[in-house]
C-alpha positions as CSV (number, residue, x, y, z in Angstrom):
1,M,4.2,-12.1,35.6
2,G,1.3,-13.7,35.4
3,I,1.8,-16.4,37.8
4,T,0.1,-15.6,41.5
5,P,0.8,-19.0,44.1
6,W,-2.0,-20.4,46.0
7,V,-1.0,-19.4,48.9
8,T,-2.3,-19.8,52.6
9,K,-3.0,-17.8,54.7
10,G,-1.6,-18.1,58.9
11,S,-1.2,-21.3,60.0
12,T,-1.1,-23.7,57.7
13,L,-1.3,-26.4,61.1
14,N,-4.6,-25.8,61.8
15,S,-7.6,-27.9,60.6
16,Q,-9.4,-25.6,58.4
17,A,-6.0,-24.8,56.8
18,L,-5.4,-28.2,56.1
19,S,-8.1,-28.9,54.6
20,V,-7.8,-26.0,51.8
21,S,-4.2,-26.9,51.6
22,N,-4.8,-30.6,51.1
23,E,-7.0,-29.9,47.8
24,Q,-4.0,-28.8,46.4
25,S,-2.2,-31.7,46.5
26,S,-1.2,-31.7,43.2
27,A,0.8,-29.0,43.5
28,K,4.6,-29.7,42.2
29,V,6.5,-27.4,44.3
30,H,6.0,-26.0,48.2
31,I,7.4,-23.2,48.9
32,V,7.3,-23.2,52.5
33,M,7.8,-19.6,54.5
34,R,7.5,-17.6,57.9
35,A,3.9,-16.0,58.2
36,N,5.5,-13.0,59.2
37,A,6.9,-12.0,55.8
38,S,6.6,-8.1,55.2
39,Q,4.6,-7.3,52.4
40,K,7.3,-7.1,50.0
41,A,8.7,-10.2,50.5
42,Q,5.6,-11.7,49.4
43,V,5.6,-9.6,46.5
44,F,9.2,-11.6,46.1
45,V,8.6,-15.0,46.1
46,R,5.3,-14.4,43.6
47,R,7.9,-13.0,41.3
48,F,10.5,-15.5,41.7
49,C,8.1,-18.6,41.2
50,S,7.4,-17.1,37.2
51,F,10.9,-18.0,37.0
52,L,9.8,-21.7,38.1
53,Q,7.4,-21.7,34.6
54,L,5.0,-23.9,36.0
55,E,1.2,-23.3,35.6
56,P,-0.4,-21.7,39.1
57,D,-1.7,-24.5,40.2
58,M,1.5,-26.6,40.4
59,I,3.2,-24.3,43.1
60,E,1.7,-24.1,46.9
61,M,3.0,-21.6,49.3
62,I,2.6,-22.8,52.9
63,C,3.2,-20.1,55.3
64,V,3.9,-21.0,59.4
65,D,4.9,-19.7,62.9
66,E,8.5,-20.6,63.2
67,S,7.4,-22.8,66.0
68,E,5.8,-25.2,64.0
69,S,8.0,-25.7,61.7
70,L,9.1,-28.8,63.3
71,E,5.5,-30.4,62.7
72,L,5.6,-29.9,58.7
73,N,5.9,-33.5,58.5
74,K,2.7,-33.7,59.0
75,T,1.6,-31.1,56.5
76,F,3.1,-33.4,53.4
77,E,2.4,-36.6,54.8
78,D,-1.1,-36.8,52.7
79,K,1.4,-34.8,49.9
80,N,3.7,-36.2,47.0
81,P,5.4,-32.9,46.2
82,L,8.3,-33.2,43.6
83,A,10.5,-31.1,46.1
84,I,10.2,-28.6,49.1
85,F,11.8,-24.8,48.6
86,S,12.0,-23.3,52.8
87,L,12.7,-19.8,52.6
88,G,14.3,-18.9,56.3
89,L,13.1,-21.7,58.2
90,N,15.6,-24.8,58.6
91,V,13.8,-28.1,58.4
92,N,16.9,-29.8,57.5
93,E,16.3,-32.3,61.4
94,L,12.6,-33.2,59.4
95,Q,12.3,-36.5,56.8
96,F,10.7,-35.7,54.2
97,N,10.3,-38.2,50.7
98,C,11.5,-35.3,48.2
99,P,14.2,-32.7,47.6
100,V,14.2,-29.9,50.2
101,F,15.9,-26.4,49.1
102,L,16.6,-24.2,51.6
103,N,17.5,-20.5,51.4
104,Q,17.3,-17.9,53.1
105,S,13.8,-15.5,54.4
106,P,12.3,-13.5,51.3
107,D,12.7,-10.1,53.8
108,Y,16.5,-10.9,54.1
109,L,17.0,-11.6,50.4
110,L,15.4,-8.3,49.9
111,K,18.4,-6.4,52.3
112,N,20.9,-8.3,50.8
113,P,20.7,-8.5,47.0
114,I,24.1,-9.9,46.8
115,E,22.4,-13.0,48.8
116,K,20.0,-13.1,45.2
117,K,22.6,-15.6,43.5
118,K,22.4,-18.0,45.6
119,L,18.4,-18.7,45.6
120,F,18.4,-18.0,41.5
121,T,21.4,-20.9,41.3
122,E,19.0,-23.1,43.5
123,L,15.7,-22.1,41.4
124,N,18.0,-23.2,38.3
125,E,18.7,-27.0,40.5
126,L,14.5,-26.9,40.9
127,N,13.9,-26.2,37.7
128,R,16.6,-29.1,36.2
129,L,15.0,-31.3,38.7
130,I,11.3,-31.0,37.3
131,S,12.6,-31.3,33.5
132,I,13.9,-34.2,34.4
133,I,10.8,-35.9,36.5
134,D,8.7,-34.3,33.9
135,T,10.3,-36.2,30.5
136,A,10.6,-39.4,32.6
137,N,6.7,-39.5,32.9
């Protein structure tokens, strides 16, 4: 599909991964998912990223362990994304300065294809948000 999002391997909350992530601060959309996602799920996420029609450096994929999901605010302190797309992580109780889109984990979506409809509805919303912000700038 021509798009290969940047992926932080392992925990994003260790100092090495954070220093790599900070280089990608220009990313517009941050996709947050579990670090233990299957290979098929990772390929699925890369494919639906192409639906966003953004350059590869405008998407940052961050993989975290479930236990670290409550510390994501620290990860996004220095970043200013247009939106965060959370796949399978409950981030409702966290405070972000941008819209947060919640959806099921990619593994769940692969096992339950009917649930992909909600994913693509939210991707359309995200595309609309990005186009509105781009035309305003």
